[in-house]
C-alpha angles and dihedrals in degrees: 000000000000115000130188132222118203134177132191136201142169116250123206125187089223135009090236087076090067122097119274097259088053093047087054090055092049089050091050093046091052091046095053092045085071086067093056117126099219109144092144105043096026083214112130114201125185129188129192122193124196114206125207089256087060095249116136122220121192138196137176133203115275116200128197133198087232092072126227091030093095124095132223122241095247094056093043090058097039094046089050089052089049093049099042105024105035095153097051127082129229111244100178138355121200122197126194134170141195126196147069097282090094132031109256093248095055119098113236106238120192119256118252095262090053090047090055093050091045091054094043089051089054091045091049094051091042089225133096121237135198122258119205117196118189125193121215090254091053100256105143133196124192124201122196093219140020086234089072087068096049113023095168100043121178110266097355106076125089 
């Protein structure tokens, strides 16, 4: 029997079309991307996570010469949330990037490992959260759930 997997998202020509609280997340993600340690890829990624308390937690990618010992911005932020705010839920995560690894018009989409962590965070908290992805030229897409990025997750699907 053939089955179909679909996903949906909202697309904006620029992140400044988002509501004020989401613009704040984008600003914080860009700000923390400046703290990325990316001497090898020269690709600076920032993630900003809004918790249900309203607090915002950030993370940036951290590379290491002993590849693959580094960690992506999304996981830095989400693991910090899990370790320091275990009783709070993620409401929204915003991910931005700067560098030549991707053309400016391409949306940065999280790697597979980050998608798995994002979905497991959603599963752990038993509540979906929004995912905002911003390209270097400002085009933005917003998903209503991390599951939209990984519909057939390892160990979570039926």
